[in-house]
Each structure stands twice: as structure tokens, then as C-alpha cells.
Steps between C-alpha positions, in 0.01 A plus 500: 500500500747577781411490860734669735483377863685668804785298645446353841798496745673182607536384859633766713566878446650623168606852400647631180637854426614590143613838380651630175619820333585574142503727209260801461433499872333164490443304816309181595449428872297216655438364848320167581441315814291198583473227756319162542424432866313181570180500299510870401705715282545872401707692251533858391700668229579859405677655210610840348613543140613826341694658211532843345505334151753532217309802352371815647151462657520121513505446881327202654433431882301214651434346836314186591415266779332176585381310802394139534366303796412134504389215727486126475149413613555123465723264310251546206397869522711826495381855494697800384448873468717714257495879446696731292533868392732683272545842361712647217565836333640476139593791267464491119779673315311468181656395154832647402349720238222635729633498862272562790543672833281451798324185350441254787285224621433414870351159564407323823375140507420254781286204598467188698414129469387241742571139422369186654719205390438127530725190424467143555665197346236495210360855490624851515376838427399850626230767539609862452333836559693794350456878438722761361474882439690771338522870423670692225595862454646640178663846440230594246217482757393132448383335820357151555428233761436133432414191695494120454327252736464126444496142636650175360457139587741236379507128598719213368409131565729201406227237423785245429879514489456562128190722486464840640203741462467862606227754489400830635332842448595870510290809523636854457353853496724782379474854392547862612450869407704770332493868408731775391526802726655719234264440215207422721429177305315234691575151388234356725483200722516153350482150652517163340452149643641164413429147609645168388498132573781262391628141509804316394603125488836345490523134417800269464362182340852352455838611638611668177181680420335794674164654385344817630179688414330812634189702453413854629176677456546879550222767512551873485217740582575695171596237248311195622649141532769318319617134543873439495622148445861363519645157403856358531699188499863419588674186394844388627646306194814411697679604819671764298223639262140600553231653282202713599205664311243754618190685372340779673262788457565848651339837526543847646216738575568877448590674818302785656782753396477387138120516501426818689809709596752743370691508261314298248183340623295274264185345660445301180816291546452122478688231702817341351488122424749233406566142438853375578658170377848392608737203500805473726798263482715465822829317520743425771789301349725543803492605863645838422302580176132554426322680219143552377341657189143606466324591161165668512229631277254760640188635327404829660189721421388842590836604642477844682769741368569875533516690176617860442684725756379710775276708488360306195543163674244231431431146635350250255459134429770428240341180352679160470868403548672174457807436714746231414796457729776286646649528848808308613700474817838325587652443846854361525723444800824349371675560829387512857581869540394613155152521331360629177131587415361632171159558351391598163158615360384561148161645400349550162157666493268637243403804712791552739438775746747778580797438730485133468831340372499233247818348642635502849800323659585461867809349643685484834819356645557425859833421678554422851855597568504391858545841669266674243216416281516656149193540271494617145162540328365666195244526227474587132180629379401538142347788314143613596231702337466835663141565399191305395519624142855339469644822362827507737695260687706476811856363461626175643722507814712280711523542871736346757518502871786389734450439864746390768387384847758442775409324830683681766356288776227222511218750532657805344599564139566791266434535133584719202295515179568670164208532269513570118857385525587597139335847526245438219254769396153363456139576559206276613240761425530765226657835626621359823869396488607253778807571717844420392752303722406531867604328826365402831656363822333378826499269797268201618490408862298205637457402866 
């Protein structure tokens, strides 16, 4: 799970302006300002992104904004309120062999969250109330509105310097309604509720050994309850080598779109379930070198996959799949001004879904040349199945990006970036070729 928290400004006032322009009429422009004054703070951001696309009828335009206010009630308690809204319009040019004109989607999404944080020397946590909403308009007459409202409590307590316990609960209600103005199809109004309680424990019985365990009970108004445990241990064999193991259960309930909405609703879908087992070895033989490798085995059941092609598209539970894989990462800094990073992933599955590569390699080089910073990065992606029946494949491809940032003054810099440096022809989704070599340049001002 990934939790994204808005940044809070440092002491004083801070402003940042970035703007860039590039190929295909592409532009990205952002403004942010924030201040921490005494016990209070505020921040707001705004941004516009746009492109006409590398194909006809492939334009995109978006704008978004956020506002945050906060106050330090006491040395222990802090309160904050964050709001956000964004709107975008995207055109779909269609696959190359069946191009579309006038196919668009207009989406607006916004929401807010109110947080009450606490922190002492031995306890820390928060209470959060959140809500979000959205509306969608498609060129074919489809319209929908949706909403999500919930609350979350989470508290950590350090019982001893070696033993920490946390616990909490969250409650969420979500749903919406949809219809099609052109076909007069009413998809109805649907709402689901979820509630959960969870607890985790982290214990370090000796300096070299750390144990952790967790348990979550999750209840869905449609599918009932499920208990999700996790166990893990990490052992530092020497100052340079460590070993960790973990076992965890996971699940994913079908979404309201998958159950009830166009283009392929299936109210009979069952939740996806998995058990994951993994082992990680980490090494740091020197100050400028570190590496880790993780081997994992995942047993998945009732995977939800899309079969067929529109208008004969169908969602169904595809049964069981066993995933066995390896992920490795290396970080090396042989010189003070030079760094290298690389990561490799290998996946072998008995029921590998479409568009998922069996092999992938990432790499990057960074060089601080004094008056400029040069970054070269890329990735190599292996072949992927183009459909669930495994009748065709998408070819492997290698991409590279070169970026040069030049500090003109302390708070002002310019940059130039070239993407798909070797002008490779490739596709991530069948029928939608990605752009060839393209470039972008811009400025970054901070004060």
C-alpha cells in the first residue's frame, strides 16, 4: 500500500515556478507557494499540462490545484485541512488499423481530507476524515458521477525501545450512478461499504534480529469478511550482509465498474486472493556500493481478466496462477560526482496476463559536472502477450532518456531532456504506437 501525503512548507515563505515546452506542442507548467509562520502554515499549488499528441486526434489537456491549511494546536497536536480539484480532457485516436475521430473523455475529480495528528516521545498517530468525488463524460453518451467518504484512525505506541505496537480502524463508503444519454441505458446507482480493524507489532529481541507481525480484518458489504495476516523477520548476519523473510496474504475486491458498468459488467465476479512468500538478501560491502535481491513465490486465485475484444468484451475470474520471480537492485558510487543505479526483474507465471513483461531492466547514470548535472537513464522491457488467449505478442524494446540540468543561479536553473533517445518504435498497448524521439526544455525558479 502506498500513502501519499502533501508536503508541508519549511519555516518562512517558499515559491517555485516550473515551465517546460517540447515536441508535439507538449507543455507542463506548475506553480507552488507555501509558508510556515509561527504555529500555522499554508500552501497552494496549480498546474497545467497539455499536448496535441503524436497522432491526429490524440490531444490532452489538464489543470489541477490544491490548497492546504494547518495549525499547531500544541506541542503534541496538529490539525490540517487539504483540498484538491483537477480536470482533464483526453482524446482517443484509436488503434492504427481502426482510427477514431471525435472520441474523447472529460473527467473532473476533487476532494478533501482533514487530519488531526499527534506525536509524543513514545506515541504517534492521526485521525483522518476524507471525501472525494468525480464526474465522467465520454463521447458516446456515457455519463457517471461517483463519491467516496471515509474515516481512518491509526496510532503507534513504543511500549519499550525494542517493542512497538500500532493499531487502527478505517471505514469507507463509495459508489455512484451512471447512464448513457445516447443509448438510453441506465446502469443504476450502486453503493458499497467497507470497514476494517488492524494491528501490527515490531519487536527487536536482540540487536541483529527484528520480528514483525500484523493482522487485518476487512469486511465488505457485498463479499463479507476476510482476515489478512502478515509475518516477517530480518536478521543482520554481519555489518555488511542481512537476510529477511516475509509471508503475507492479500486480496482485491472487484470494483463497481467491473461489477455493474460498461463495457463488460459481471455481477458474478469473485474477489482475487493471494499468498506471497519472499526472501531478500541485502549487502553493503563498501560505502559506495549496495545491492539487494528478492526471490518470491505468489499463489494467486480468481484473477479478474478481460477476454475478447469490444464489443464482445467479457470480464471473468481466470482461475489460479503461480508467480515465481526475482528482483535485484544495485547502487554504486565509485566517484563523488558519479553514480550508477540498476534494477532487474524476472517473472515466470503459469497464467501471465496480457501486457506484463517477463523480464525488465532499468538503469541510470548520474554525473555532476560542476556547472551541469547530466542524467542518462533507460529501460529494456521484454516481450509481452497481447491478449489473454496468448495468440500474439508485443515485441521487446529499449528506451533511453538524456537530461541535462544547468544551474544559472542559486535559485534558477534550466534543463533539456531528450526522450526515446534512440528513436525506437514500440507499443505498450496493441495498436497504439508510442512516440519516437522527442525533446523538452524548461526552467525551474525557486524563491
